[in-house]
N, C-alpha and C positions, 0 to 999 in steps of 0.2 A: 229249115233252110240249111243247105250244106255250107259249112264254114271253110275258110281258106287255111285254117290251122290255128294253133294255140301259141300265144306269145306271153312269156313271163317277164314282167318288168319290175325292177327294183326302184324304190323311191325312199327319200328320207321320211321319217315318221312324224314330222311336225304337221299340224293341221293344214297349213297352207300348201306344204309339199304334197300332202295326200290329195288335196283338191286339184292341184296342178296335174298330178298323175292321173287322177280320175278323168280329167279332160282329155288326156292322150288316150286313155282306155276307151272313152266313148267314141273318139274319132276312129279308132281302129275297129271297134265293134260295128260302126256304121259301114265299114268295108268288109264285114263278115269274118272278122278274126275273133276268136275267143281269147280274152285277156285276163290274166291274174296279176295282182299287184303284191309285192313283198316289201314290207317296211324294214328299213335298215338304219340302225342308229350309228351315225358317223362320229368320227373324232370331234368334229365341230359341235355336234349335239351333246357330247359327253362332257366337254369342258365348261367351266364357268364362263359366263358371257364376258366378264371384264378381262379374260385372258385371251380372247380371240385374236387380238392384234399380235400377241407374242408368237403365234404359229408361223407367221410370216408369209402365209399363202392361203388363198381361198380354197385351195384343194382339200382342206380339212373337211369340207362338206361334200366332196365328190369322190375321193379316193376309194373308200370302202364299197361304194356302189359299183364303181367300175371294176374293182377286183372281183366282185361277184359275177360280173359279165365274163371276164377273162378266165375265171375258174370254171365257167360252164354251169353255175348254179342258176342263172337267169339268162334270158335272151337279150335283154337290153336294160338300160337305166335311164330314168327321167331326171333331168337336171334343170335348174334355172340357169340359163346360159351365162348370166352375170357372174355366177359362182364358179364357173369352170376356168381352170388355168389355161393359158394359151397353148401349152404343150400337152399333148395327150400321150398315154402309154402306147408302146409299139403294138401293132395289130388291132388297135381300137380306133373306130371312126365315128364321126358324128353322122349317124345313119339318117336322121330326120330332124328337120327344124320346122315345127308346125307354125302356122300363121301367128304373127306376133300380137300380143295384147297391147294395151296402152303403154307407150315407151317412157313417158315422162314422169315427173315428180308432182306431188300434190302437197299443198300446205293445209293441214287439218287444224281447225280451231273449234272451240265449243260454241262460238256464236257466229261463225261465218265470216270473220274478219279476213281481209286480204292482207298480203305482205305489207303493202303500203300503209294500211290502217292500224297495224300493230303499234302500240305506244313505245316510246323510247324506253329501252331497258327490258322490254318483254323477253321472256324466256322461251327459246325455241329448242325443242328436243330433236336430236339426231345423233347417231353414232357413226355417221359417214364423214370422213375427212372431206370428200368432194362436196357434199351438201353443206357442210359447215363453211367451207371456203366460199361457196357460191352465195350463201345467205349473207355472210359478212361483206362480200364484195358489193352487194346491193344495199344492205343495211348494216353498216359497221357499228351502229348504236345498239344493236340487239345483243342479248346474252345467249350464246349457243351452248347448250349443255348436253352431255351424253344421256341417252335413254336406252334401256335394255328390254329384252323380251320380244315375243312375237307380235304381229300386228295387233291382235286383240288386246294383249297386255298393255302395249304402248298407248292405245286409244283409251283404255280404262284409266290409265294414269293421268291422261289429259283431262278426261271428263270428271274424275272423282271429286276434286275440291268443290266445284260449283254444285254438283249434284248433292254432295254430303251437306253443304251449307243450306241448300234449299230443303232438304229432308228435315234438318233440324228446325228451320223456320216453320215448315208446315206442321211438324210434330208439336211445336210450341203453340201454334194457332189452334190445333185440335184440342190441346189441353185447356186453352182459354175458352173455346167453344163449349166444351163440357162444363167448365166452371160457371158459365153464364147461361146454362140451359134454363129456359123460361123467362129470360130477361129480353123483353121486346125491343129495348133500345140498343142491344148489342149488335154490332155489325162485324161479321167474320172477315178476316183479312183475305182468305182464299175461298173460292166458290166450292172447291172439292176437298174432301178429307185427304189425309196423307195416304191412306190405303187406296183410294180412288186414283190419286196421282200415280202411285207406284204401279198400279195395274196397267196404266197406259205407257209405261216405260218400255223401251226395247230391251232385249236380253243383255246387250253389252252395257247399257246404262244401269241395269240392275246389278251386273257384276261390278261396275265401277263403284257403286255405293259401298261395297265391302272391301274395297281396295285400299291398302295403306300406301301413302305416297310420301316420300321424303322431299322430293323437289316438285314444286307446283309449276307446270308448264302452261304457257299461253298459246303455244302452237307446236305442231310436229311437222316434219317433212318426211314423207314416205313415198314409196313408189306407188303410182296410181294402180298399176297392175296388181299389187298386193292387196289394196283396198277392194278392187273389183273381184278378184278371185276368192277373197275371204268372205265375200258377201256383205261387206260393211259399207260399201260406197253409198248405199241408200239410207244409211243410219247415222251418218256424220256430215258435218258441214266442211266442205273443202274447196280450195281454189286450185285449178290446174296452173302449175308454174310453166312459163313459156320455155320451150326447148332451146330458144335462141340465147337466153341468158342463163338458164339452168340446164345446160347440156347433160343428158342422161349418161349413166355409166354404160360402157360398151356391153351390148347384149341385153340391156334392161328391158323387161317385158316379154322376152323371148324364152322359149323352152328348147331343150335339145334332148334327143334320145340317142344315147351312145350304144354301140353294139360291136361285136367282133366283125372284122372285115370279112364279108362273105355273103352268102345267099340271104340270110335273115336281114342283114343291113340293107341290101338292095330292095328287099320286099317292104321294109319299113319306109324307105325313101320314096318308093313308088306310091305307097298308100297315103302318107300324111305330110310329106315334105312340101313346104311352101317356097317356091323358087325366089320370089322377091325378098322374103324374109331372110333366106339363106345368103343372098347376095349382100344385103344391108349389114347383117351381122358379121359376115366374113370380112367386109371392109373395116368394121369397127374393131374386130379382134386382130386384124393384121396391123392396124395402126398401133394398137396397144402393145402387141408383141414387139414391134420395131422400136417403140419408145421405151419399153421395159418398165412401164409404170407399175405393173402387178397390182398388189393390194396395199402398197405403202405410200402412194402419192394421190393427191386430189386431181383426178383426171376425168373429164367428160368427153365421150366420143359418140357421135350420133350420125347415122347415114340414112338417107332416103333416096330410093330410086326415082328419078325424074326423067322419063323417056330414055334417051341413049346415055344418060349420065347418072352417076350416084353423087348426090350432094352430101359432102361430109363436113361436119362441124366438130372442132376440137377445142377444148379448154384445158389448160394445165395451170394450176394455181400453186402458191405456197399455202401453208396451213391457215393463215389468217385472211386469205383472199386479197392481200395487198399487192402482190405481184402475180402476173399471169402472162401466158402466151396463148393468144386466141386467134383462130384462123378458120376459114372455110375454103373448100375447093370442090369443083365439079370434076369427078373422075369418070373416065370412059367405062361403061358397063363391060365391054368386051375384054378389057384388061384391068378389071377393078382390083384384083389382088396385087399386081405389080404396082399399079398407080397408087394404091393405098400405102404401100411401103415407101414409095418415093416421097409421098406427102409427109409421112412421119419423119423421114430422114431430114427433110427441109425444116420441119418443126423443131427437131433436135438441134439443128444448127442455129435456130433462132433463139435458143435459150431454154427450150422445154426440157432437154436432158439435164441442164444445170438445176432446174427446179425439182426434177425427180430425184436427182442425186442428193440434193439438200434434204428432201423428204425422207430419203433412205437413211441418211446419217442421223436425222432427228428421231426416226423410229427406233434405230439401234441404240440411241443414247437415252431414250425416254421410256423406261420400264413402267412408269406409272400412267403413261398415256392410255386413255380408255378407248380411243377411236380406232377404227379400221377405215381403209380408204372408201369402202362402200359396204353397207350392211348386207348380209346374206339375204337373198331375195326369197328363198323358199322357207323362211321361218314362219 
């Protein structure tokens, strides 16, 4: 079959980023393009996790990929849209926005507990200022602690304590079983041996058994899209958190392919752009740009096309979820960009800008803070 041409795409090298880029690659190949992927280690990948917040902008996970595009080394770059700064380099465009994945957050637990079912004082892991504020706004009695690593690592840290305890119990039971061999009155505590139990574990559970954990977490809050694209959604227990109270980060669940403005960008847009997703994420990013929240404030922005309107929801919190500016508005699709900026301006006047400025001062004066406004999605 004759192809339409070859496309070289840059991607971050993390497992999740590679999976996301592979999805873009497959979509282009369905449209008869030959696609090659080039993994690039970004500044954000090179630094220690606890120092991410000191960079001051999520562009640490984007810059080097876009530079490869502008230098002509590749034709385009695949990003998690949530990680992209609202301002792009000159001559670079968002060529394509594929159809969005699940946009919301998920509460992951070892036993399937919901947010309401978590006991008082339960430890919830997240390194997102937004998720921290939202959790505390709903459940101020919980203990929200930072957690680092990619999606797999975080889930291993969650599962490790219970699995390790069960492994020890089963190992002890096996020793008792062997010690009572031939004793007809002995009743084993478990039906299966520890080896039989281990054989039935998923790969991530097996990895968790060997994981050293400093903090024991009762739950995690993660992007559902990350769970889904990592192939872990079927291996863990989780609750979808409602987007009405846990408004996602702008662009969450969406990918973007950047390219130099020109023929390649137009071809990518024609091939894999999803118009509805582009409108929704354009609204979200326009509101973010107008508010100036960047990566230093707990801000949730989510837009959904509903007929002739785009329903936009915005939450701006202080760090502890005690103060907030929350609003929704239906914006005309035909003028969604301008209407989004006007909505943001109104929110700023209602106190959103004050909360964001306070978050900026706190971030500047808190070198020990472990949090970023939202965790990089492509990790």
